[in-house]
N, C-alpha and C positions, 0 to 999 in steps of 0.2 A: 450742381448746383446751380440754377438760375443767380446769374448775379445782371439788376439791372443797373444802369449808369443815368446822370445827367446830363442833358444835352441843353445848351441854351442857343436858342434861333431867333434872328434879329430878321423880318420879312423886310420885304421891298419898300416898305413904308416908313419903317424903323419901328416898328412894334417888337419887341420881346416877348420869347415864351420860353421858361424852362420846362422841359419836355423829359420824362421818365423812358427811356430803351432800353430794350431790352438784349441782352448778348450772347445769347444763346441759342438764336434761331438763324445764324449766319447772314444777316443782315447786311446790306450795305448802309451808308447813310443818305443817299437817294432812295431807296427802297422805304425807309423808316420815315423822311420828311413827305415822301407821296403819300404813304399809309395815315399821315399825320394831316393830311388833306393841305400839305403848302402847294403852291404855283409852280411848279416843276413839271417840265416840258418830258424830259426824260428819252429823245423821242430813237433814240438806239437801241433803247432798253436795256443800259447800263454796260456797255461793250468798248467805252471810250471811246465813239467816232461822231459825237454830234457837239459837245461841250455845251448839251441844254440844262445841263445838273450842275453848272460852279457854282461853288459858294468861295467865301472870303472866310479863312480860318481868322478868328480875333484874338482868340487863345487856346493853345492846346498844340499847336503845329508841330512840335517838337516830340511829341507823343504818334505821330501820326506815320505810316510806311513812308519808305522815301518812294518818289515819284517815278514811274514806268516810263522809259522812253514815248510809249503811244499816248499816255496822258500829258507828258511835258507837251508836245508835237499838236496834241486836241489844242490846247490851252494856249500854245500861241498862233493860234489863227484867233482869238480873240483880239479885238483892237481895243478894247481897255483892261488887258489881265495886271492883276496885281502879284507884287511878288509874292503874296500867300493864299492867290487863287489855288483851288482844287477842285477836280472831278469829284463831286458826290457820291458817283456809282464806284468810284477806286478805293473808298474810304470802310472797310470791313468793321463794322461797332466791334468794339472787342473792351474788356473792364478797365484797359489803361487809358480807355478815351475819357473815364470819366470827368464830367466838367467841360468837355469842348464848349467853344463858344463859336457859333459861325454867323455869316450872313448870306444871305441868299444876292446871288451877283445879279448886279441890275441888268436886264437885257433889253436889247434894244427891239422895240414894237415897229 
């Protein structure tokens, strides 16, 4: 049975949207945000190699899977890393993530 969850997304301008995301398609948060037309580069295609899909988890961090060594190493390259920063490509959407609140990480231009 399909389960949809609610995700709250704050863009880089401070605008917040409440989105409904399916959990039965195997999508990562990065894929869902791109499909929702958010400005996420994801230049490596979700392989945890570029950190261009970084988000700051504002609520629900305790429900996420543990950070892998590869994800940590990539995040560690960011100059403005926050304790709650994660790579959206490494978060597989699941029913436990209902109510997740994320902010798109500010990117240096």
